[in-house]
N, C-alpha and C positions, 0 to 999 in steps of 0.2 A: 504494500500500500504506500502510495506517495504522500508526502506531507502537503498540507494545505498552507499556502502562503498567508502569514499573519500580517495584515496591513497596519495593525495598531501596536504590536509589541507588548500587549498586555491582555489579560482575560477579558472576554466580552460578556454580553448579557445573556447569550443563548446557552451558556454553560461554561464551566471552568475551562479556561484556556482557549475558548472559541471567540474570536472577535466578531463583531456584527457584519463585517464585510470580509469575504474570503475570495480567493481565486485558486483554481487548480488548472495546471497546464493542459490536462486532458479533458476538461469540461468546458464547453463553450469557448474553446480556444484561449482559455486563461482570462476570460472576461470577469471582472469583479461582480460577485453575486451576493445576495442576501444570504448569510450563513445558513447552511443546512438545506438550501434550495438550489434550483437551477434558474432562479429568477434574477436577471441582471439588475444591478443597482440603477442603471440608466433607465430601465422601465419605470421604476418608482419616480425618478426625476421627471421623466416625460409625462407621466400621469399628473404629477403635481403642477408642472408647467402648463398643462392643458386645463387646469382649474379643478381637478378632482380633489376631494379631501382625503385625508389619511383613512378615514372610515370607509369611504367609497373604494379606495384602493384595496383595503383589507377584504372588503366584501367581494371584490372581483377576483382576488387571489387568495383563496381560502387557506392555503398552506402557510401563509404569513400572518403573524399576529401583529396587533397594534404595537406591542412592546418591542417587537423586532424592528418594525419600521422606525419607531422613535429612537432605537439604538443606532440604526443606520444614519438617521438625520443628525443625531448627536455626534457621531464619528465624523461626518462631513463637516460639521461646525468646528470640531476640534482640529481637523486637518487645515481648515481655513485659518484658524487662530494660530496654528503652528507654522504657517507660511507654506504649506505644501501645495496649495492650489492657486497661489497668487504669484505674480511676477513683479519684480521691482521695475519702476520706470523712473527715468531722469526727468527733472523739471525743465 
């Protein structure tokens, strides 16, 4: 069994040692997914961008809980705060 890439470096909310966002090179070409699913994180982002609520997303994708979605969104916020998703620009 191959290891799952831990994007957070710390335990996640889905279980001890499992971050909310994972990727596996042999699943969906290494696309980041909601832990324990084959659901790409980009699908969640697309739904939210299209105006769906978290509750509507969870109703559409019954294998994902509200707590899991909240953990993913928290990790995205943390990544922004840590500078992972932003690029410096000169004035």
